[in-house]
C-alpha positions in Angstrom: 15.9 -17.1 -11.3 14.0 -14.7 -13.6 12.8 -11.5 -12.6 9.9 -11.2 -10.9 6.3 -10.6 -12.7 5.3 -7.6 -11.5 8.7 -5.4 -12.1 8.5 -7.3 -15.7 4.4 -5.9 -16.0 5.1 -2.5 -14.7 7.9 -2.2 -17.5 5.6 -3.2 -20.7 6.9 -6.6 -20.9 4.9 -9.3 -21.8 4.4 -11.8 -19.2 2.1 -13.9 -17.1 -0.6 -11.9 -15.0 0.9 -11.2 -11.2 -0.6 -11.8 -8.3 0.0 -11.1 -4.7 -2.5 -9.9 -1.9 -3.0 -6.1 0.3 -2.5 -7.6 3.9 -1.3 -11.2 2.7 0.8 -11.3 6.1 -2.1 -10.9 8.2 -4.8 -12.0 10.9 -6.3 -14.2 8.5 -3.0 -16.7 9.1 -3.4 -18.3 12.4 0.4 -19.1 12.7 0.6 -15.2 12.2 -0.9 -14.4 16.3 1.8 -16.9 17.1 4.8 -14.5 16.0 2.4 -11.5 17.1 2.6 -12.8 20.5 6.5 -12.4 20.8 6.2 -8.8 21.4 3.5 -7.2 23.3 3.9 -3.7 21.8 2.9 -3.2 18.0 5.4 -0.6 17.4 8.2 -2.4 19.0 6.8 -5.6 16.8 7.8 -3.3 13.8 11.1 -2.6 14.9 11.9 -6.4 15.2 14.0 -7.6 12.5 13.4 -11.2 12.9 9.4 -10.7 13.5 9.7 -8.7 10.2 11.2 -11.3 8.1 8.8 -14.1 9.7 5.7 -12.0 9.0 6.9 -11.0 5.6 7.4 -15.0 4.4 4.7 -16.0 6.2 2.0 -16.1 3.3 4.6 -17.3 1.1 4.2 -20.8 3.2 0.7 -21.0 2.4 0.3 -19.5 -1.4 2.3 -19.1 -4.7 2.5 -15.4 -4.7 4.5 -13.1 -7.3 5.3 -10.8 -4.1 6.0 -10.5 -0.9 5.4 -7.0 1.2 7.6 -5.5 3.5 5.5 -6.0 7.1 5.3 -2.7 8.7 2.4 -0.3 9.0 2.4 3.6 7.5 2.0 5.6 11.3 5.7 4.3 11.3 6.7 7.8 9.7 4.4 9.8 12.4 6.1 7.3 15.2 9.3 8.8 13.9 8.1 12.0 14.4 7.4 11.4 17.9 4.0 11.8 17.5 3.3 8.9 20.6 1.7 6.7 18.2 0.2 3.3 20.1 -1.8 0.6 18.8 -4.5 -0.5 21.5 -6.0 -3.9 20.7 -10.0 -3.4 19.4 -9.3 0.1 19.1 -6.8 0.6 16.8 -3.9 3.2 16.4 -3.8 6.3 18.1 -1.5 9.2 18.9 -0.9 12.9 20.2 -3.4 14.6 18.0 -1.8 17.5 16.3 -3.5 21.2 16.6 -3.3 23.0 13.5 -2.0 26.3 13.4 -0.4 25.6 16.5 1.8 22.2 16.9 5.1 22.6 15.1 5.7 21.2 12.5 9.0 19.1 13.1 11.0 18.9 9.9 15.0 17.7 8.9 14.3 14.5 11.1 16.2 11.6 9.7 13.4 9.4 9.7 15.5 6.9 8.2 18.2 6.0 10.9 15.1 5.5 13.0 13.6 2.9 11.2 16.9 0.8 10.8 15.6 -2.7 11.6 13.2 -2.3 8.5 16.1 -1.4 6.1 18.0 -4.6 7.7 14.8 -6.5 7.1 14.4 -5.8 3.2 18.2 -5.9 2.5 18.6 -9.5 4.2 14.6 -10.8 2.4 16.0 -9.7 -0.6 19.1 -11.5 -0.5 17.0 -15.0 0.8 14.1 -14.4 -1.5 14.0 -15.8 -5.0 14.8 -13.3 -7.5 11.5 -14.1 -9.1 9.5 -13.2 -5.7 9.2 -9.4 -5.9 9.8 -7.6 -2.5 7.2 -4.7 -2.1 8.2 -1.4 0.2 5.9 1.4 1.1 4.7 3.9 2.6 1.2 6.1 3.5 0.4 9.0 1.6 0.9 12.6 3.1 -2.9 13.4 3.2 -3.5 9.8 4.8 -0.7 10.5 7.5 -1.8 13.8 8.0 -5.1 12.5 8.8 -4.3 10.0 11.3 -1.9 12.9 12.8 -4.6 16.0 13.3 -7.4 13.7 14.3 -5.3 11.7 16.7 -6.8 8.4 15.7 -8.9 7.0 13.0 -12.5 8.6 12.2 -15.5 7.9 10.3 -15.3 11.9 8.1 -12.2 13.0 9.7 -14.1 16.5 10.1 -10.9 18.3 12.2 -8.7 17.5 9.4 -11.1 18.6 6.6 -11.8 21.8 8.8 -7.9 22.1 9.2 -7.3 22.8 5.6 -10.0 25.0 5.2 -9.0 27.2 8.6 -5.2 26.7 9.1 -4.7 26.1 5.1 -1.1 27.0 5.0 -0.2 24.8 8.5 -2.2 22.2 6.4 0.4 22.5 3.6 3.4 23.0 5.3 2.6 19.6 7.2 1.4 18.1 3.5 5.1 19.4 2.1 6.7 18.0 5.5 5.8 14.6 4.9 6.5 14.6 1.6 10.0 14.5 2.0 9.5 12.1 4.9 7.8 9.4 2.3 10.1 10.0 -0.1 13.0 9.1 2.6 11.4 5.9 3.4 11.1 5.0 0.1 14.3 5.7 -0.9 15.8 3.5 2.2 13.7 0.7 1.2 14.8 1.3 -2.8 18.4 1.1 -1.8 18.0 -1.4 1.2 16.7 -3.9 -2.2 12.9 -3.6 -2.6 11.8 -4.3 -6.1 8.7 -2.1 -6.3 7.4 0.7 -4.0 3.7 1.5 -3.3 2.0 4.3 -1.8 -1.3 4.1 0.2 -3.9 7.2 0.6 -6.2 5.0 2.5 -8.7 7.8 3.1 -7.9 10.2 0.1 -11.8 9.5 -0.5 -11.8 12.1 2.2 -10.5 14.7 0.3 -13.0 18.1 -0.5 -12.8 17.5 -4.8 -11.7 21.0 -4.8 -8.4 19.7 -3.3 -7.4 16.1 -4.5 -5.4 17.5 -7.2 -3.4 19.7 -4.1 -3.6 16.8 -1.5 -3.2 13.5 -3.4 -2.4 14.0 -6.8 0.7 16.7 -6.6 1.8 15.3 -3.6 2.1 11.8 -5.3 3.5 12.9 -8.3 6.0 15.2 -5.9 7.4 11.9 -4.2 8.0 10.4 -7.5 10.0 13.3 -8.6 12.0 13.2 -5.3 12.6 10.0 -5.9 13.8 10.2 -9.8 15.9 12.9 -8.8 17.8 10.6 -5.9 18.2 8.0 -8.9 15.5 5.5 -7.8 14.2 4.2 -10.6 11.7 1.2 -9.2 8.2 1.5 -10.2 5.8 2.9 -7.9 2.3 1.6 -7.4 -0.2 4.4 -6.1 -3.5 3.4 -4.3 -6.1 6.3 -3.9 -8.9 4.0 -2.1 -12.6 4.9 -3.1 -11.3 8.2 -5.0 -14.2 7.9 -7.7 -13.8 9.7 -10.9 -10.7 11.5 -9.6 -8.9 7.9 -9.9 -8.5 8.9 -13.5 -6.7 12.7 -13.3 -4.5 10.4 -10.6 -3.8 7.9 -12.9 -2.5 10.9 -15.9 -0.5 13.5 -13.2 0.3 11.3 -10.3 3.3 9.9 -12.2 2.8 6.7 -10.9 3.3 3.4 -12.8 0.5 1.3 -11.0 -2.8 2.8 -10.4 -4.6 0.2 -7.3 -8.4 0.1 -7.5 -10.6 -0.6 -5.1 -13.6 -3.3 -5.0 -16.2 -0.2 -5.7 -14.4 0.5 -9.1 -16.1 -0.8 -12.3 -13.5 -2.0 -13.9 -14.8 -1.6 -17.4 -15.2 2.3 -16.4 -11.8 1.4 -15.6 -10.0 0.4 -18.6 -11.6 2.8 -20.6 -10.9 5.4 -19.1 -8.0 5.0 -17.1 -4.4 6.2 -18.4 -3.4 3.3 -20.7 0.7 3.7 -20.2 0.2 2.7 -16.5 -0.8 -0.8 -14.9 -3.9 -1.4 -13.3 -4.3 -3.5 -9.9 -7.3 -4.7 -8.0 -9.8 -5.4 -7.3 -11.4 -8.4 -6.0 -13.6 -7.6 -3.5 -11.7 -9.2 -0.2 -15.2 -9.8 1.7 -15.7 -12.6 -1.6 -12.8 -14.7 0.3 -14.8 -15.0 3.5 -18.1 -17.2 2.2 -16.4 -21.0 2.3 -17.4 -23.0 -0.1 -18.0 -20.9 -2.5 -20.4 -20.6 -5.4 -19.6 -17.1 -6.5 -15.7 -16.8 -6.1 -14.6 -18.4 -9.6 -17.4 -16.6 -11.9 -15.9 -13.1 -10.0 -12.2 -13.8 -10.3 -13.0 -14.7 -14.3 -15.0 -11.7 -14.9 -11.8 -9.4 -13.4 -9.4 -11.2 -15.9 -11.6 -10.8 -19.0 -12.2 -7.6 -18.2 -8.9 -6.7 -17.7 -7.6 -9.0 -20.9 -5.0 -7.0 -23.1 -4.1 -4.4 -20.1 -1.1 -4.2 -18.1 -2.5 -6.1 -15.2 -2.0 -7.3 -11.6 -4.2 -9.0 -9.5 -5.1 -8.2 -6.2 -7.9 -7.2 -3.7 -9.5 -4.1 -3.8 -8.6 -3.9 0.1 -6.5 -5.5 2.5 -7.3 -9.6 3.5 -9.3 -9.2 6.5 -9.2 -11.8 9.3 -12.2 -13.9 8.1 -10.9 -14.5 5.1 -10.3 -18.2 4.0 -6.8 -19.5 3.0 -8.4 -22.3 0.8 -10.3 -19.3 -1.0 -7.7 -17.3 -1.5 -5.7 -20.6 -3.0 -8.4 -21.2 -5.2 -7.9 -17.9 -6.5 -4.4 -18.3 -7.2 -5.5 -21.3 -8.8 -8.0 -19.7 -11.1 -5.7 -16.9 -12.1 -2.6 -19.3 -12.8 -4.5 -21.3 -14.7 -6.0 -18.2 -16.9 -2.7 -16.8 -17.3 -1.3 -19.8 -18.8 -3.8 -20.1 -21.7 -3.1 -16.5 -22.9 
């Protein structure tokens, strides 16, 4: 089988438009809940090789996709740093919060050794999936991980994190520097295990004060890419600075990623005009548009995105993860529209 379309696009090769979906293995597929029930704890679920493999391949049973993304969670790094990460139903993740300027930052942890099931699952999947199906490994960006680690949970404004950036700056940047190494380590492990593409999720990048965006988002991402390249990892890297607004432009030029993933709020005409033309763009269908069924607007929305992105290196995706309410029939319709459009190019 030929190389996957995503890797081809990211190398600059002429090819059809690739398509996959953020959180494609999630709760919008009823079968997922049956798999999830087999572990009582989400952390142990993410450490169960059999369930990682089943969850990763689940969407491939329903959809004609160009990639599978390994089933894991960005908070496996804080878990490996002994932050007592827990997932509670209807409340989301929580962990022991770090106290800025006081909590000792654990360095030199062998993150990879604690995530052996993830590595083994990737190796198995790469050997069992067709070559035409890309396998994506991922990690959370340092800023986003720091947000969770300082707040101890999700937040509407991450005020404790932003306060720490100003009041305990040296400590805060020490945490970022430590996380840069751990993110590079976990991405290197996934690459060596068999991943074809790597992705860095900066889910809370829109919480970074503008004057710190370079220091907390762009430079850490570039450092991670540099570390990977220094370790002979040449896989393409997709960066996702969620809702970063105009800062996405500088990110596209200076973060050293091969592709920038865009959320649903980004004006694609603006993006095509301003984003680094040497890298690919991924996105940015609103996942909420996949909820109403039947849908009068879906075809028009998808075709509008495709028309705007014509001539650019482009991966079709949603602007954030599929929600539990998304309809399988809608997802399949989107795939059909993209495939049909792509064949006519």
